Each structure stands twice: as structure tokens, then as C-alpha cells.
N, C-alpha and C positions, 0 to 999 in steps of 0.2 A: 610753597616751601619745599615740598617733597622733591620737586624737580631740581632742587639745588644739590641733592646728593650726587656724589660722583658715581660714574658707571663702574669703576674698578677699585679694587682695594689698594692699588698702587697710589692713587691720589688720596684715598680715604686715610691711608696710613700717615699722612702729613697733618691730618686734622687734629685739633685739640677738643677737649670737652666743650668749650664754649661754642664751637661750631656744630657739635653733635646734639647737645642738649635741646635746642629748639625743636629738633625732629622728634625727640621723645615726648616733649611737651605737647606737640601737635597731635601725636598719636594718643596720648593720655587724655586729651581734652575733646577729641572727636566723639561726637554722639553717634553711637552705633545704631544703625537702622537697616532695614532690608536694602535700602538704596546705597548706603555708605559702606556696608560691610566688605564687599569685594575689593573696593579701592583701598580700604584700611588694611586689609590682609596683604595686598600687593605692597603697600608702603612698608608695613612691618617686616615682611619677608625680605625686601630689598635691604633694609637697614640691618636686619639680623644677619643676612648673608655677608654684608660688608664687614660687620663686626667679627664674625667667625673667621672669615678669610684673613682679615688683618691679624687677628690673634694667632692663627696658625702660621702665617708667613713670618711674623716676628719671632714666634717660638722656634721654628725651624732654623732661622738665622742664628739663634743662640746655640743650636746643636751642631751646626756645620763647622763652626770655629768657636770652641768653648773659651778661647782667649779674647774674643772680640768684645771689648768692653762697651762699645757703642751699641752693638746688637743687644747685649744684656740690659743696658740702661733703657733702650727704646722699649724692650719687652716689659721691663718692670714698670716703666712710666705708663704704658698702655694698660697694663693689668691693674695698677693701683688707681688710676684716675678715670679710666673709661670702661673697661670690661667689667 
């Protein structure tokens, strides 16, 4: 499942919670051992980085043009439903 995550926030920004949630569930249900910890941390870091970059890209879009209703709606939807 982890390999299904996009490499960039540009693609990730199009995802909804239904596409992201399985990745959280996978991380939450992985049994952590000496052999699984490193891969788990890689997965978590990648997901966290995508979330943070998406958040900041959407936020910056609202500050570039404060009258951009779509940018504001996209940011609010991401913040309310995903972040």
C-alpha cells in the first residue's frame, strides 16, 4: 500500500481522505519490531512530508491572492477533512 503514495505534493493535493486513510490505518496497525521499525519510519516520514507540504502549498495559495475563493475553499477543505 505504501508504494501507492504519490512522490510529490502536487499529486497528493488532489487526494481526499478516503485515499489517505488506508495509509494511516496501515501505519497504525503495523506491529513495530526491530525489523519493521526502519521501514515504518520511512513510511510515516513520507506521509507526514506530503501532508505538511500540501498544507503549506494550499496556505500560501490563500495568501498570494486573498480574493481567490477556490484557494480558500481548497485550504479549508484540506484543513477540515484531512490535516
